[in-house]
Structures are given as structure tokens and as C-alpha cells.
N, C-alpha and C positions, 0 to 999 in steps of 0.2 A: 683386763675382766675378757670373764668368761660371759656363754650366753647360756650356758646349761639350765639356765629358769626353766619354770615350767609353767609356758602360758595356758591360757585355759579359749578357743573359741565357741558358740556361740552360733549358730546358723539355722536362720527362720526360712524354711521351704518343704513347700511342697511337693517337690519334685526327688523321689526318692533316688533318682540316677545324680544329679547333683546334691547329693546328703553321703554316698555314696563315695561319690570322684574324688569328695572334699577330702572326708578321710582316708582318703589311699595317698595322696597326693601332701600331707601335711607334714614338715622335717618330725623328725621323734622329739622334740621339745613343744608338742602341743597336741593339746590333748582334746576331742570335740564332744561337745554336743549339741544333738538336733532336734529339732522341734519342727513339726507342722503350723503350726502356731504362735502366740508366746504368752497365750491368754492362766493357762499352769501352770508359770517357774516357779520354779523360788527361792524370791527375795535374795534368799542371806545366800546365795551362786555367788561368786566369784565368778567375773571374765573379763579377759581383759583385750576381747573382741569378740566382736559379733558380723557375719555376715546376714541384712538382711534381702530379701526378696522381695518383689512390687506387689506381686499376685498372684495371694497365698491362699485363696479360693476355684480359678477358674475361670473367675468373670475379669476378661478383658477388657470390660468399661467401667470396671472400679479398681482402684490401688490400693488396698489396706496396710498396702509397706510405711507409708511414711506418718503412720497413726503409731506404729510396731513401732516405729523407731522415736517417734514421743513417749513410748512408755515407757521402756527399758533408758531409753536416754537422761528421762526422769530419775528413773531411782538409781543410775547411776552417770554421771556427767563423765567422768573419766573412761569410757567405757567408748572403745574407739571401732564406731558401727561403720560400715561399709556395706552402701546401695547396690542391690544386683538386682537387672532385669536387659528381655530383650527391647523394651519399649522408651526409647531411646528420646521420648518428649521433650523439651525444653522443663514445658510445670510441668515435666513427672518426677523427674530431675533438682528442681531449685525447691521445689516441694519438701526432697527430704535432703537438699543441705540443711534447709529456714528447719528443721523435724528435729538436727542435732547429726547428721552425718557427714564420715569427716571425706566422703569416696563416691564413685560412682562405680563400677565395674559394668559394662555388657556383656548379656550373654548370649551366644555360648561366654565360658570362663577361658579366659588364657589360661593354660596355667604358670607360664612366668608370672605373670599381672600379679596371678596368685602372690606365689610366691615373693614374687615383690614387696604386695605388699604387707604382708605379716612381720617379713625383714623388717618394712621400715617400722610398724607398729612397736614391734622388738625393742628393737632403739629408743623409743620413746618414752615403754616400760620402765625399761635400765636404767635410763636416766632421770627417770622418777624416783627410784630408789637409791642411786644413787646420794639425790637431794634429801630421802628420806633418812637415812642409814649412813648416809657420810660413806668414803670410798675412798682405804686409807692406798696412796699411788695413784688416782682415779684422778682425771678430772673432771667435774660435772659444772656447771652453769647452774649459780646462785640467785633466787628469785624464785618468786613469786605473781609476780606485780603481772598485767595484761600483755604487757612486752616481753615478759622472759620469758610467758609461756607460747605467746607467738614463732621466739626466738629456739625455742625445743623442738618445737615441734616440725619447726624449717629445715634443722640441724639432724631431727631422722628421720626428716622427707629424704635427705641428700644420700643413707645410705645404701651404697650398693650404687652409688651415681660411678661411671668411671671419669668422665670428662671433662674439663676445666672448673675450679667454680671461686667466682669472684667475691670478698671479704671488705663489705666497706665500711668504714667508722673512723670513725677520729679517733685521736692521741690516747692510749689507754683506756678504750671500751671493750675488751674484750678480744679481738681480734685471734691474739696467740691461745686463749684457754675454744676459744670457738673450735680452729683447728685440730687442737690436741684434742677434741670430742670426736671432732670427724673421722682422724683419725683412730681412737679405740674402739666404732662401733663398729670397722671395719675387721678386728677380731688380729689384733698381735701383728698390723703390717709392717714393713719397714717405714721409718719416715726421715726426712730431714728438711732440714731449717736452716730458711739462711737470711739475715738482713741487704736488701740488693744495698738500696746509703749506706752497706758496711764493708763494700766491695768496691776498689776503687776501679778506672773505668779502662784502664788500660790493663786490667790482670783480668778482667768480668769473662773473656775465651776461655782463659787457662780454668777460672775455676770455677765454670758451670760445666765446660767439656770436655775440663782436662786437657792435655797439654801428654807429650812422647819425649823420652827421654832423649836428648839434641837438639827438641823446638829449639831453643833459643838460652840466650844464657844465664846462665845458671839452672838452665833444666836439668841437676842431674839425676834424674829419675821419670817413669811412671809416671804422671800424676792419675789419678780416677775425678772425675766432672763430680757434681754435683747430682745433674742429674741419674747419670747411672749409677752414682750411689741411689739414688732413689728407685732403683728397676724391680718391679714388684709391688712398690711403694705410692706413699705418697712426700711431693717433693713443696712445700710451705716458699715463697719465695714474698717472705714479707715487706713494705711501705716500693711495691713497683713500679709507683710515678716515680719514683727514683734510677728508672732504666733510662742508662743515655738514648739515647732515639738512632742510631745507627745500634744499637742493640740491640733495640727491640723488635726491627726486623728477623734476627736469626733472631729469637726468644720463639719468632708469630711460624717459622717453617719449625720447626721444633715441635712444636705443637701441634701443625697441620703434617707431619711426615712420620715424628717420631725420630728421624735418625739425627746421630750426633756425630761430629769429625771433631776428634779432641788435632790441640793444634799442633801444627807437626807431623802430622797420620793422612795417608795416601786411603784410608780403607772409612767408610761407615761404621756406624756400631745402632741394632737399635735398642731403646731403650720405651719401657712399653711401662709409666707412671700416670698417677693420676694430680694434677697441678693448681695447688690452691695457692692464688695469690691476693696478697693483703695491700688495702691501698686507704690513707690518715686524709687524701680528697678525694673529694667528685673526678674521677676522671673525662668523665665526663664535658668539662669546665677543660682540663687540664688541653683534655681532646682543639676542643676551639683555639683552643690560646696557640697551638702546634705543637706543641708539646710532649704527647702521647697521637700517638698512632689509632684509628679508630678503625685499621682491621684488626688490631690485636686485641682492642680491647670491644671488642663484637665476639672474639674468638676466646679472651678470656673468662668473658657474660656472659656462657650459656644461663648459667647457672648460679645465679647472686642469695648473696646474704649481707643485710643487710642491719648495721650495731646497731641503735639508736643508743646517744649519752646520756653517761644518769642522769641528767637532770631532769631526761622525759621518764625517768621510772623511780623516783624517788621515794616509791615506793616498796620500792628493794634496799634501802640504806639501813633503815635497822639488819635486814635479814644476811648485810654483805658484810656492817661494821661487825653484827654478833663473829659471823664464820672469819676473820683477818683476828679473830681478839682471841679463837678458838685454838688457832693456828701458833701463840705464843708458847700454849701449855702445856707440860706443867711448867716449863722453868717460869714463867711468866703469869700470877694470879692475878685478873683482873677482870674486873667487868665496868660497864655501861652504867652511869646514874641515864636517869629518863633527863633529864636537863641538859644533855652531854649529845646522848641522839637528838633528840629537836636543836640542838645546835646546828650537828649534819643533815639532819634534813634541807638547811632553812640555806647550805653553803651551796653556790652553780655549782660546782664540782667542774674548774675549765679540764682540770686533767684527769675528767672519767674516775673507775672506776681503780687501777692503778693509783691517782692524786689520794681518791679514801681508805685503799689496802698503807700506804705510806702511815698520813698522816694515823692508823690503828697502830701500827707499829711502832712506830716512835712516846704514844698519848700512851701504851702497852709500858714503855724504855723511861720514858722523864715521869708518869703521874706519882706520886709520893704516897697514893692510897688504897688498899687494893679496890678502889671504888671512882674510876675517871670522871671527874667534875669535867660543866661544858665551859669553865673554864680555862683549861687542863687545854680540851680541843680548839677554844676559840685563839690561846696561842697559838698552837700549831701557825693554825688557818691563817695565818695575821704571818708568820714566817714566808709561810708556802704561796700566799698569795703577792709576795715584795711589798706590802705594806710592813712598813717598819722596820729597823734595826736591828738583826738576828741574834748582832754580838754584845746587843745590852738586853737582848730581850732574855737568854735565860742559857745559863752557864752550863746548867744542868744537862743541855742537849749533849754535851764535850765537843772536845773541837772538830771529830769530823766531818760533827752532823752541822755545827754550824759553817763552818771550812761549802757545805757541799750549802749551805738554804744561801750564802751570800754569791759562788758562781750559780746558783741559777739567778739571782736577781742581779748580777749583770748584764747574763746573755739577757732575760729580757728588757732591759732596758738597752742592750744593743739590739735590739730586733724591733725596736721601738723608733728610730734613728732610722734605718734601714731601709731600700726597697726589697731586701731578699734574703733569701736564709746566706746563696751564696755572700753574696755583698759580706754579710754579717763574723760569715770565717773569716776571710781576711780581711779586716775590722778590729777581730782578737786577733789576725793570725794562730788561726787553727785549718787543718787540714778539714772539709764538707762532712767528708765519714764523719771525723769527730765531734762536730759539730750536732749532727747529727742522730750521737749517740748520747750525747747532754739534753739535747731537746727530750729526746725518750726516760733517762734516764729519771732529769726530775719535770717530767708530763708536764711539759712545757708544749702549749697548742700553738704550733705556728698560722 
């Protein structure tokens, strides 16, 4: 992704020193229109952002800014409005937010704060552009519900932020997509993504910090660790709740110092990267259970992104379903009947967006008509929810899909009969990491 797109800033301020200063510090991809009031603005002009002063006539006892904000926001609700003033009374700032401002910054203006605000506005507009035009090879958040709008605004607000970010949400709610968007809005930064549950406990240090040749039996060469591989970029640690307590303190130290020591090495290496973690479970609950360090949680959650389950944003199901179906074209050209969309809207989606994606993919594959009917969708939902016997339901699914559906049913049944994932793994005679992978693949919420 590039941010070569031209953006247009409206500045409403009667102080020529402010407008001239803003014009000088604007990035090259921004142009600016400055006015002393907004009464005579051409309503056809497109602005991406507006900086509005509160006192436009010099009367300190009367702030015209909130009325200006209300008027220009009514004409363009997508306009990102920043209020600015040296008057920091709470009453005035609250009025600005109610009028439509997204932010209030104090005068005298800080160059760094202005540029950071413009960066975040760029990021939000680029997400909107991807949503409206699509974006080959780029990640985008699909959905226009109130919940999705808040998610996109939250992601954009994190552009340029260097501290750790915690993404919380149920399995399949879109945590990896959120991470990819966070990374791509930073402009071609490297990234490393790893699932903590997939790393065995005794190999964590070697995988995360790396090792030197001869550090242990089998260490025939130097190994670059995940942290060092993310140097200058983003390190995504998915399912952070699976990290063992004895390794949590090592991650905490890395977050505090940026230093790593490879297994078998004497010297420390300094690594600068942004750590983004994701959890399927509320970490506060794990802290209360003694399974997660409270100090590590505080360090990870300085900036938090909470993703709602699909059942809390059902308005997005139609757009998501059509989006997933579009990914199958031109190899498979089908459309959903309105009744099929209605059936999906009524489903509770315990596996969230990942489960919806799987249903859309399989519906495109097995539906006999160019139009996917409600009965095609309902049959798949019955299989994936563990109801009915998949081997009898539909042979056209093919052996691989039937076997997977049966395996998912067995795992669900086992989880209902055991007290924990560890106990279920032991009963199924597979490793804990393998079971976690299958839980993720089959959209099974523990």
C-alpha cells in the first residue's frame, strides 16, 4: 500500500499565522484550503479533514467553532474534524465532540501532534478507499455496521504508535486481519506472525530468541529468532494465552528492555519492533485464575483493540458473504439467493467470520445451481454445527470435507466431556499444539 493519494485539508481560523504555519508543515500529499469562516464554502468541494478554531471573531466570550463544526459535518459526515483552541474548558470541548469533531487539540499547536493526527486520518481514508474499490493483495475490514466503523476508526488511530497492542476477540473474529491492516498502514514494514499455541514449550526460547551453533544437541547452525526477524517491523503473537508462565516473564523482560539473548550466546542483542498480541480469551480472567501474569497483561494492553463476535454485527453478514463469494470468481460464478442470506443472518455463528467464510466457500463448491439456495446453506450449517450425521447428509461434499466435518464433530463431543483442552488432547491422543490448531481450523470455540 502507498499513501501517494492526495488529501485535502480545510482550515477554518481567523489567525493567519496559524494557517500559514499549517500550510508549511503539511506533508506533500496534502493540499490546504484556509478560510476565516465557513459561511461561503463551496459545498461541492471535497475535504478529507478539517481543522476548526473555536473563536473566529475574536470574542473570547463566544465560541463559534462548534456551530461551524456542526454545519460542515452535516454536509459531509465522513469528514474527519479536529477542533483546536487555547480555551480548554471542558464544556467547550464536550460541545465540539457532540457537534461532530473527532478530536480536540490545544493551541499553541504541536507540530508532532498535528502530523500524527493527519497520519491517522490518512489511514482511515485509505481503509475506506479499499472498502469501496477493493484492493488486490491488500487486507481490508469488510463491513459497514456501527461496530465495524468503530473498529476501522480504532485501527486507524493506532497508525504510527510504537507500543504493544493487544487484540482481543473470540476465535475467528478477525484478529489476524486486524493485525495485517495495522501492519500495512505503516507502509511496507516487515512483519512476523506466529501462533504461540503451535510452539512447544521446550522450544519457545530457541524459536523466539534464536540460538547459536552448538547451544544444544542438534543446533548445527545459528538460528535467527522470531523477535530479531521482526527488527524494524511488527511481531504478531497469536493466542498469547497459550504462553507458559515461565516464558511470560521472559517476554515481559523483552518488552521492557528490547534486549534478547540467544540460547547459548553471551552477548545481548537489541531489537526494536512493535509487538502485537492476540487472545481468544479475556486475559483478565486468566490473571484471576493465576494462569497469566498481571504485569505482562498491563504491558501488553497499553493499547487495546476489541473485536466483537459476528453475532453482534449481523448487519455485516450480507456484505461479508458476498465478499467471500467474490473471492471464488471467476473459477466459480454463483450468487446467494435472498433466502440464503436470511438463513445466514439468523445463524448464531459460534465460529464467527471464519465459520462464515468456510460456509461461503463450501456453498460455492457444492450448490448445484448458479444461485445458492437457503437449503444449500442450511445443510452446511447443520454439518458444521455438529448436528446430524455428515456422512449421510451430502456425499457431494467429497471425502476430504466429510472427514473434516466428522473430525470436528468428534472434537466438539470430546470437549463437552472433558474439563480442559489439555485433558481433551490427552483423551484424543494428540499433542496440545495439534489440538489447538484443529480448534482454530474448525472454528471451535473452547
